[in-house]
C-alpha positions as CSV (number, residue, x, y, z in Angstrom):
1,M,111.6,85.6,92.5
2,G,114.1,88.1,91.4
3,L,113.0,91.6,89.9
4,C,109.5,91.4,88.2
5,T,111.1,88.2,86.3
6,S,107.7,87.8,84.6
7,K,104.0,88.9,84.0
8,P,101.3,86.8,85.4
9,S,99.4,84.6,82.7
10,T,95.5,85.4,82.1
11,D,95.0,83.1,85.0
12,R,97.1,85.4,87.3
13,S,99.7,82.7,87.6
14,I,103.3,82.9,87.7
15,H,105.2,79.8,86.4
16,V,108.9,79.8,87.1
17,S,111.4,77.1,86.9
18,Y,113.7,76.3,90.0
19,P,115.6,73.2,90.4
20,Q,114.6,72.6,94.1
21,P,111.0,71.0,94.4
22,D,108.2,73.7,94.1
23,P,105.3,73.4,97.3
24,P,103.2,70.3,95.6
25,V,100.1,70.9,94.3
26,V,96.9,68.9,94.5
27,D,97.0,67.4,90.6
28,G,94.2,67.3,88.0
29,G,93.5,64.0,88.8
30,G,92.8,64.6,92.6
31,G,96.0,63.2,93.8
32,E,99.1,64.8,95.7
33,R,102.5,65.1,94.7
34,P,104.5,64.3,97.3
35,E,106.5,66.8,99.3
36,A,109.8,66.1,101.1
37,S,109.3,65.6,105.0
38,S,111.1,67.9,107.4
39,A,114.5,67.5,108.5
40,D,116.0,68.2,111.8
41,E,117.4,72.1,112.2
42,S,120.9,71.6,111.5
43,L,123.6,73.1,109.6
44,T,125.0,71.1,106.6
45,S,128.9,70.7,106.5
46,D,130.7,71.7,103.1
47,D,131.4,68.0,102.5
48,Q,127.4,67.3,102.3
49,R,126.9,70.1,99.9
50,T,128.6,68.0,96.9
51,K,126.1,64.6,97.8
52,E,123.2,67.4,98.1
53,R,123.7,68.6,94.6
54,A,123.6,65.2,93.6
55,E,120.6,64.8,94.7
56,L,119.4,67.9,93.6
57,E,120.0,66.8,90.1
58,N,118.4,63.2,90.4
59,V,115.5,64.8,92.2
60,K,113.3,62.9,89.6
61,K,114.4,59.7,90.7
62,S,113.4,59.8,94.4
63,P,109.6,61.4,95.3
64,F,110.7,62.0,98.9
65,F,113.5,64.3,98.6
66,P,114.3,66.2,101.8
67,F,113.3,69.6,101.4
68,Y,115.7,72.5,101.9
69,S,116.4,75.8,101.6
70,P,119.5,76.5,99.6
71,S,120.8,80.0,99.5
72,P,120.8,81.2,96.7
73,A,119.6,77.7,95.6
74,H,118.9,78.1,91.9
75,Y,122.1,80.1,91.1
76,F,123.8,76.5,91.2
77,F,122.5,75.8,88.1
78,S,121.0,79.1,86.6
79,K,122.8,82.5,84.9
80,K,123.3,84.8,87.9
81,S,121.0,87.9,88.2
82,P,123.1,91.2,88.2
83,A,120.2,92.2,90.4
84,R,121.2,89.8,92.8
85,S,124.2,89.5,95.2
86,P,127.0,87.2,93.6
87,A,128.0,86.7,97.6
88,P,129.5,83.3,98.2
89,S,126.9,80.7,98.8
90,T,125.6,79.7,102.4
91,P,125.2,76.6,104.2
92,K,121.8,74.9,103.8
93,R,119.9,74.7,106.4
94,F,117.4,71.9,107.4
95,F,114.7,73.6,109.2
96,K,112.1,72.1,111.7
97,R,109.6,73.2,109.3
98,P,111.4,73.3,106.0
99,F,111.7,77.0,104.7
100,P,109.7,77.5,101.7
101,P,111.7,77.7,98.1
102,P,111.1,80.7,95.8
103,S,107.5,80.6,95.7
104,P,105.7,81.4,92.2
105,A,102.6,83.0,92.8
106,K,99.3,81.6,91.4
107,H,95.6,81.6,90.9
108,I,94.7,79.1,93.9
109,R,91.0,78.9,92.9
110,A,91.9,76.6,90.5
111,V,93.6,74.3,92.9
112,L,90.6,74.8,95.4
113,A,88.1,73.9,92.5
114,R,90.0,70.9,91.7
115,R,89.7,69.8,95.4
116,H,85.9,70.4,95.8
117,G,85.3,69.1,92.4
118,S,83.6,72.5,91.1
119,V,85.9,73.5,88.3
120,K,83.3,75.3,85.9
121,P,83.6,75.5,82.3
122,N,85.2,79.1,82.1
123,E,87.5,78.1,85.0
124,A,89.1,75.1,83.3
125,S,92.3,75.3,81.6
126,I,92.1,76.4,77.9
127,P,93.0,73.8,75.8
128,E,96.2,74.0,73.2
129,G,95.6,75.6,70.0
130,S,93.3,77.9,71.7
131,E,95.1,80.8,72.3
132,V,95.3,82.3,68.5
133,E,91.8,81.9,68.5
134,G,91.5,84.4,71.2
135,M,93.7,86.8,70.1
136,A,91.6,87.9,67.0
137,G,90.0,91.8,68.1
138,L,92.3,91.9,70.9
139,D,93.8,95.6,70.7
140,K,97.1,95.0,71.8
141,S,98.4,98.8,72.1
142,F,99.1,100.1,75.0
143,G,100.1,104.0,74.1
144,F,103.6,103.6,75.5
145,S,106.3,105.0,73.7
146,K,107.8,103.3,70.9
147,H,111.8,104.3,70.9
148,F,113.0,101.9,73.6
149,G,115.7,100.9,70.9
150,N,116.8,104.3,71.0
151,K,117.3,105.0,74.3
152,Y,118.6,101.5,75.6
153,E,120.8,98.8,75.0
154,L,119.4,95.4,76.0
155,G,121.8,93.3,77.6
156,D,121.7,89.4,78.9
157,E,118.6,87.6,80.2
158,V,118.9,87.5,83.5
159,G,115.3,85.8,84.4
160,R,112.5,83.8,82.8
161,G,109.2,83.6,83.7
162,H,106.1,81.9,81.9
163,F,104.8,85.2,80.6
164,G,108.0,87.1,80.2
165,Y,111.7,87.9,81.1
166,T,114.3,90.3,82.4
167,C,116.9,91.8,81.0
168,A,119.6,93.8,82.0
169,A,120.1,96.9,80.2
170,K,122.0,100.3,80.2
171,F,121.4,103.8,78.5
172,K,122.6,104.6,75.2
173,K,123.3,108.3,75.6
174,G,122.8,111.6,77.5
175,E,124.0,112.1,81.3
176,L,122.9,108.6,82.5
177,K,125.1,106.9,79.6
178,G,126.1,103.3,80.7
179,Q,123.6,103.5,83.7
180,Q,122.4,100.0,84.2
181,V,118.7,99.1,84.3
182,A,116.6,96.1,84.8
183,V,113.9,95.9,81.5
184,K,110.8,93.5,81.9
185,V,109.9,92.0,78.4
186,I,106.5,91.1,77.7
187,P,106.2,89.3,74.7
188,K,102.4,90.5,73.0
189,V,101.8,87.4,71.5
190,K,101.6,86.1,75.4
191,M,98.5,88.1,75.7
192,T,95.6,86.0,74.8
193,T,92.9,88.0,76.9
194,A,91.6,91.4,77.2
195,I,92.2,90.1,81.2
196,A,95.8,89.6,80.3
197,I,96.7,93.1,78.8
198,E,94.5,95.1,80.9
199,D,96.9,93.1,84.0
200,V,99.8,94.6,81.9
201,R,98.5,98.2,81.9
202,R,97.5,98.3,85.5
203,E,100.6,97.4,86.3
204,V,102.7,99.6,84.5
205,K,99.6,102.3,86.1
206,I,100.5,101.3,89.2
207,L,104.3,101.3,89.4
208,R,104.2,105.1,87.4
209,A,102.0,106.5,90.5
210,L,104.0,104.7,92.9
211,T,107.5,105.3,92.2
212,G,109.1,107.7,94.2
213,H,108.9,106.0,97.8
214,N,112.3,105.2,99.2
215,N,111.2,101.5,99.9
216,L,109.8,101.0,96.3
217,V,111.5,100.0,93.1
218,Q,112.0,103.1,90.7
219,F,110.0,103.1,87.9
220,Y,111.4,104.5,84.6
221,D,109.3,104.3,81.6
222,A,107.2,101.5,79.7
223,Y,107.6,101.1,75.9
224,E,106.1,99.2,73.5
225,D,106.9,97.7,69.5
226,S,104.9,95.5,67.3
227,D,106.1,92.3,69.6
228,N,106.8,93.4,73.1
229,V,106.4,95.7,76.1
230,Y,109.3,96.5,77.9
231,I,108.9,97.7,81.6
232,V,112.2,99.9,82.5
233,M,113.4,99.8,86.0
234,E,115.8,100.5,88.8
235,L,118.1,97.6,89.0
236,C,118.8,96.3,92.4
237,E,121.9,94.5,92.8
238,G,121.9,93.8,96.7
239,G,119.3,90.2,96.6
240,E,116.5,89.1,97.7
241,L,115.9,89.4,101.3
242,L,115.3,86.2,101.1
243,D,118.9,85.1,100.4
244,R,119.9,87.8,103.3
245,I,117.6,85.1,105.9
246,L,119.4,82.2,104.7
247,S,123.0,83.8,104.9
248,R,122.1,84.5,108.6
249,G,121.6,81.1,109.3
250,G,117.8,81.6,109.0
251,K,116.7,84.3,111.2
252,Y,117.7,87.8,112.3
253,S,118.3,89.4,116.1
254,E,115.6,91.1,117.0
255,E,117.3,94.5,116.0
256,D,118.3,93.4,112.7
257,A,114.7,92.1,112.1
258,K,113.0,95.6,113.6
259,T,115.2,97.6,110.5
260,V,113.7,95.5,108.1
261,M,110.1,95.1,108.9
262,I,110.0,99.1,109.5
263,Q,111.2,99.3,105.5
264,I,108.2,96.7,104.8
265,L,105.8,98.4,107.1
266,N,106.6,101.9,105.3
267,V,105.9,101.0,101.5
268,V,103.1,98.6,102.0
269,A,101.3,101.3,104.2
270,F,102.2,103.9,101.7
271,C,100.5,101.7,98.9
272,H,97.5,101.0,101.3
273,L,97.5,105.0,101.4
274,Q,96.9,105.1,98.2
275,G,94.5,102.2,97.9
276,V,96.8,99.5,96.2
277,V,97.1,96.5,97.6
278,H,100.1,94.4,97.0
279,R,99.0,90.4,96.9
280,D,101.9,89.1,96.5
281,L,104.4,90.0,99.6
282,K,107.1,87.3,100.2
283,P,110.9,87.7,100.9
284,E,111.3,86.8,97.2
285,N,109.8,90.0,96.4
286,F,112.3,92.4,98.1
287,L,115.6,93.4,96.5
288,F,118.2,95.2,98.2
289,T,119.7,98.3,96.3
290,S,123.7,96.8,97.0
291,K,125.5,94.5,99.0
292,D,126.0,96.4,101.7
293,E,124.6,94.8,105.3
294,D,122.2,98.5,105.6
295,S,121.6,98.9,101.9
296,Q,117.8,100.0,101.1
297,L,114.9,97.5,100.4
298,K,112.9,97.4,97.8
299,A,109.3,96.1,97.2
300,I,109.2,94.8,93.6
301,D,107.0,92.9,91.4
302,F,103.1,94.3,91.6
303,G,102.5,92.3,88.5
304,L,99.3,90.8,91.0
305,S,98.7,94.4,92.3
306,D,95.3,96.0,92.4
307,F,92.9,99.4,93.3
308,V,90.8,98.9,96.1
309,K,88.3,101.6,97.3
310,P,87.9,101.8,100.9
311,D,84.9,100.1,101.5
312,E,85.6,97.3,98.8
313,R,86.2,93.7,99.2
314,L,88.0,91.9,96.4
315,N,87.4,88.0,95.6
316,D,89.9,87.1,93.0
317,I,92.2,84.3,94.6
318,V,95.7,85.3,94.2
319,G,99.1,85.1,95.9
320,S,101.7,82.5,96.9
321,A,100.5,79.8,99.2
322,Y,102.7,79.8,102.5
323,Y,101.8,84.0,102.7
324,V,98.4,84.2,101.6
325,A,95.8,85.4,104.2
326,P,93.1,83.2,105.5
327,E,90.4,85.4,104.2
328,V,91.8,85.5,100.3
329,L,90.9,81.8,100.5
330,H,87.4,82.8,101.8
331,R,87.3,85.4,98.6
332,S,86.5,88.6,100.6
333,Y,89.5,90.7,101.7
334,G,91.0,94.1,101.2
335,T,94.5,95.7,102.3
336,E,94.6,93.5,105.7
337,A,95.5,90.5,103.4
338,D,99.1,92.3,102.8
339,V,99.5,92.8,106.6
340,W,99.1,88.9,107.1
341,S,101.9,88.1,104.6
342,I,103.9,90.7,106.3
343,G,103.2,89.0,109.6
344,V,104.4,85.5,107.7
345,I,107.6,87.4,106.6
346,A,108.2,88.9,110.2
347,Y,107.7,85.2,111.9
348,I,110.4,83.7,109.7
349,L,112.7,86.6,110.0
350,L,112.7,86.2,113.9
351,C,112.6,82.2,114.1
352,G,113.6,80.9,111.0
353,S,110.4,78.8,109.9
354,R,107.2,79.2,108.5
355,P,104.4,79.8,110.9
356,F,102.3,77.2,108.7
357,W,103.5,74.3,107.1
358,A,102.0,71.1,105.4
359,R,103.1,68.9,102.9
360,T,100.7,69.8,100.0
361,E,99.4,73.1,99.3
362,S,95.8,72.2,100.0
363,G,97.2,71.1,103.7
364,I,98.7,74.7,103.4
365,F,95.5,76.5,103.3
366,R,93.8,74.1,105.7
367,A,96.3,75.1,108.2
368,V,96.0,79.0,106.9
369,L,92.7,78.8,107.9
370,K,92.2,76.2,110.9
371,A,95.8,76.0,112.6
372,D,97.8,78.7,115.3
373,P,101.3,79.7,114.7
374,S,103.6,78.0,117.5
375,F,105.0,80.8,119.9
376,D,106.3,77.9,122.6
377,E,108.9,76.3,120.6
378,A,112.5,77.7,120.4
379,P,113.9,80.8,120.0
380,W,110.3,82.4,120.6
381,P,110.5,82.2,124.9
382,S,113.8,83.7,124.6
383,M,112.5,86.6,122.7
384,S,111.0,89.7,124.1
385,P,107.1,89.6,124.7
386,E,107.0,93.0,122.7
387,A,107.9,90.7,119.5
388,R,105.8,87.8,120.4
389,D,102.6,90.3,120.2
390,F,103.8,92.1,117.4
391,V,103.9,89.2,115.2
392,K,100.4,87.7,116.9
393,R,98.8,91.3,116.0
394,L,100.0,90.7,112.4
395,L,99.0,87.1,111.8
396,N,95.1,87.3,113.4
397,K,93.1,85.5,111.4
398,D,90.2,88.1,111.7
399,P,91.3,90.8,109.3
400,R,88.8,93.3,111.3
401,K,91.1,92.5,114.7
402,R,94.5,92.7,112.5
403,I,96.4,95.8,112.9
404,T,97.0,97.9,110.1
405,A,100.6,98.4,108.6
406,A,100.7,102.1,109.4
407,Q,99.6,101.0,113.1
408,A,102.1,98.3,113.3
409,L,104.7,101.1,112.7
410,S,103.4,102.5,116.3
411,H,103.5,98.7,117.8
412,P,105.7,99.0,120.9
413,W,108.4,96.4,119.5
414,I,108.7,98.7,116.7
415,K,109.1,102.0,118.6
416,S,111.7,100.5,120.6
417,S,114.2,100.2,117.6
418,N,116.9,102.9,117.1
419,D,115.5,103.6,113.5
420,V,113.9,107.2,113.4
421,I,110.1,106.3,112.5
422,K,107.5,108.4,111.3
423,V,103.9,106.8,111.4
424,P,102.4,107.4,108.2
425,L,98.6,108.6,107.8
426,D,95.9,105.6,108.1
427,I,92.9,105.1,105.7
428,I,91.5,103.0,108.7
429,V,91.0,106.5,110.5
430,F,88.6,108.1,107.8
431,K,86.9,104.6,107.4
432,L,86.3,104.4,111.2
433,M,85.3,108.2,111.2
434,K,82.7,107.6,108.5
435,A,81.1,104.5,111.0
436,Y,81.3,106.9,114.0
437,M,79.7,110.0,112.4
438,R,76.4,107.3,111.0
439,S,76.6,105.7,115.0
440,S,73.1,106.3,117.1
441,S,74.1,109.1,119.9
442,L,73.9,106.0,122.3
443,R,76.5,104.2,120.8
444,K,78.7,107.7,120.6
445,A,78.4,107.8,124.1
446,A,79.5,104.3,124.4
447,L,82.8,104.9,122.5
448,R,83.4,108.1,124.2
449,A,83.5,106.0,127.3
450,L,86.0,103.4,125.8
451,S,88.4,105.9,124.6
452,K,89.0,107.0,127.9
453,T,90.2,104.0,128.7
454,L,93.1,103.6,126.3
455,T,96.5,103.3,127.6
456,V,99.6,105.5,126.8
457,D,100.9,103.1,124.2
458,E,97.3,102.5,122.3
459,L,96.6,106.3,122.7
460,F,100.3,106.8,120.5
461,F,98.7,105.7,117.2
462,L,95.9,108.4,117.4
463,K,97.7,111.2,118.7
464,E,99.8,110.4,115.5
465,Q,97.3,110.4,113.4
466,F,95.4,113.3,114.8
467,A,99.0,115.3,114.3
468,L,99.1,114.3,110.7
469,L,95.5,116.1,110.0
470,E,97.3,119.5,111.4
471,P,94.6,120.4,113.8
472,N,93.8,124.0,114.1
473,K,94.6,126.6,116.8
474,N,92.0,125.4,119.2
475,G,92.8,122.1,118.6
476,T,89.9,120.7,116.4
477,I,89.8,119.3,112.9
478,S,86.8,119.5,110.3
479,L,86.8,117.6,106.3
480,D,89.2,120.5,105.1
481,N,91.7,119.4,107.4
482,I,91.4,115.7,106.2
483,K,91.1,117.0,102.8
484,S,94.2,118.6,103.0
485,A,96.3,115.7,104.8
486,L,95.2,113.2,102.2
487,M,96.3,115.8,99.4
488,K,99.7,116.0,100.8
489,H,100.2,112.1,100.0
490,A,98.0,112.2,97.2
491,T,99.0,110.0,93.9
492,D,97.2,109.0,90.4
493,A,96.9,105.6,92.2
494,M,94.6,107.4,94.9
495,K,92.1,108.9,92.1
496,E,92.0,105.1,90.6
497,S,90.7,103.5,94.3
498,R,88.1,106.5,94.4
499,I,89.4,107.7,97.8
500,P,88.5,111.2,96.9
501,D,84.6,109.9,96.6
502,F,85.0,107.8,100.0
503,L,85.6,111.5,101.3
504,A,82.3,112.4,100.7
505,S,80.6,110.3,103.3
506,L,82.8,112.5,105.9
507,N,80.4,115.4,104.8
508,A,79.1,115.4,108.5
509,L,82.5,117.0,109.2
510,Q,82.0,120.0,106.7
511,Y,80.1,122.3,109.0
512,R,81.3,121.1,112.4
513,R,85.1,120.4,114.3
514,M,86.1,117.4,115.9
515,D,88.6,118.1,119.3
516,F,91.4,115.2,120.3
517,E,88.9,113.5,122.7
518,E,86.2,113.0,120.0
519,F,88.5,112.1,117.7
520,C,89.8,109.1,119.8
521,A,86.2,107.9,120.1
522,A,85.7,107.8,116.4
523,A,88.9,106.7,114.8
524,L,89.5,103.5,117.2
525,S,88.9,100.1,116.3
526,V,86.8,98.3,119.0
527,H,87.6,95.0,117.1
528,Q,91.4,95.4,117.5
529,L,91.3,96.3,121.3
530,E,88.9,92.9,121.1
531,A,92.1,91.3,120.3
532,L,93.9,92.5,123.3
533,D,94.2,90.4,126.3
534,R,93.2,93.2,128.6
535,W,89.7,93.6,126.1
536,E,87.7,92.6,129.3
537,Q,89.1,95.1,131.3
538,H,89.0,97.9,129.0
539,A,85.0,97.0,128.6
540,R,84.5,96.7,132.0
541,C,86.2,100.3,132.8
542,A,84.3,101.7,129.9
543,Y,81.0,100.6,131.5
544,E,81.5,101.7,134.8
545,L,82.2,105.0,133.0
546,F,79.3,104.9,130.8
547,D,76.7,103.9,133.4
548,K,77.5,106.9,135.4
549,D,77.7,109.6,132.3
550,G,75.7,108.3,129.5
551,N,73.7,105.6,130.6
552,R,69.7,105.6,131.1
553,A,66.7,103.9,131.3
554,I,65.6,103.2,128.1
555,M,62.2,101.1,126.5
556,I,63.1,98.1,124.0
557,E,61.3,100.0,121.4
558,E,63.4,103.7,121.8
559,L,66.5,101.6,122.2
560,A,65.3,100.1,118.4
561,S,64.8,103.0,117.0
562,E,68.4,104.3,118.3
563,L,69.7,101.4,116.6
564,G,67.7,101.9,113.2
565,L,66.5,98.6,113.4
566,S,63.8,98.1,110.5
567,P,60.1,97.2,112.1
568,S,60.7,93.6,110.6
569,V,63.1,92.8,113.3
570,P,61.4,91.0,116.8
571,V,62.8,93.4,119.1
572,H,61.5,91.8,121.9
573,A,63.6,88.5,121.3
574,V,66.7,89.8,120.3
575,L,67.0,93.0,122.6
576,H,65.6,91.8,125.9
577,D,69.1,90.7,127.1
578,W,70.4,94.3,126.4
579,L,68.9,95.8,129.2
580,R,68.9,95.5,133.1
581,H,65.7,94.2,134.3
582,T,66.0,96.1,137.4
583,D,66.3,99.3,136.2
584,G,65.8,99.2,132.2
585,K,69.7,100.5,131.7
586,L,71.8,99.4,129.1
587,S,73.5,95.9,130.9
588,F,76.9,95.2,130.2
589,L,76.2,92.6,127.6
590,G,74.1,95.5,125.3
591,F,77.0,97.6,126.1
592,V,79.5,95.2,124.5
593,K,77.6,94.5,121.3
594,L,76.5,98.2,121.2
595,L,80.1,99.3,120.9
596,H,80.5,96.4,118.0
597,G,78.0,98.3,115.9
598,V,74.2,96.6,115.2
599,S,72.0,96.8,111.8
600,S,69.1,94.8,110.9
601,R,71.2,93.0,108.7
602,T,73.0,91.8,111.5
603,F,69.9,90.5,113.5
604,A,69.0,88.8,110.7
605,K,72.1,86.8,110.2
606,A,71.9,86.0,114.1
607,Q,68.5,84.7,114.2
């Protein structure tokens, strides 16, 4: 999708018309529209393209039209957007797993509900004509400036969606006279519910708060009149990342892919620190500022974005099918869902095909939930082990084991880039510190032992984070260091996501200091380490250290007390394998379980 071509509807769907077939969805009757079969992975000749164009125009005559990836496909039939490069068309490429066409984001819950026959009355589609009734009493005044026409001259329409359209425009006067911008126009008549109005308000709030980052589209201002809302943004003339991928024959070299990934990870890590989750990351939502090969990449389209608190889980299912994370389909997710989408983009950049593919959307969802991406087919065997590991760690189905955007910037594959990389502050560090501060002394000792087994590469991220907290002269940090570091990066978005409130849970650091050794124990993620091939080695080495320094004979009742278990838990039944029968000390199994952290709720689920 181009630069902010539309505003999501009340059901958070974006309906954009493209000449090529969209990924099929389960229809209202429970059947499926057929999608094209896969084709051999080869480039078509110039002579073939004329025939293919004719086939495109007659696509409705054949339900099994081949699913291909034109670049840029829809430009053959629609008005070109000045936000995109008018570069010559590239050959169409057929992929073993067909490459996705520009995919409109949509509210996926309706598809899943129809599949299971569980559409509730309030989730069903709104009957035609009911929109007018719902508009009564809605306040559609946003408090935006009403002088859009005095400042800008609206130009041609360059994109249209179900809930709005985008136009080119230029400044009328002043120092910027003649400078072009992109204007997203959202008709107020389309805002038929309070949710739709709040969506527009939140999108503007997020853009206003986050603007200024090098890899995020520049927001200028928002205006309104009696008929429309106007969101004025930077005009990006270099085209979509999707077009660049296709112009390179479907894939990037490792070095070029790193350059793209660094920019994507930088802006997403920034959003996550502010407590904003994008929820629709895909190649169509990244634009280049110019047609130059080394031009800057910018994230766009925050229409589905939302604020999320550090400990909060979202449950509305939104996004684009090819890029949606498993936990989104399970309706319990946070910022980790964006990292999954980045993993899908990385996979496509490096090999030119999608990690998950099926003929229908419901099939794609099943693949996302159950299938593993292939790293055995060409070109993966010829790639560096670091590149494969990087993508695998982004595409871990367990969000607890998935690395964050900031952690991905410290991955060995990214660090080997020729670009200068600065690892940003990561909110996950404070979430892990909070859990550590609430842990028993026994678990803290176990975590300290585990932290001593970390390799140089694994310590790199923690060293960077500790340095960003600017330790005192004696090499320690306190709550003041954390507050100071966050204030340097604070925006209004951070207030919306209640991150300052979250810091109150770290008040235990108010009157004590933490050195780097303890910081490593507090800020390491056991779940992420568990995802590594060498986890068993880490755990065994840590247990040996713990057995020498921290292990001691302990009664089951005392262990239950250390773990904070409630009296209702049958401790002898659930903790008997935690202790060695020979000396009453913690066993290896008990040690590993202790590392993960336990609670009465954990045991209740296990029973």
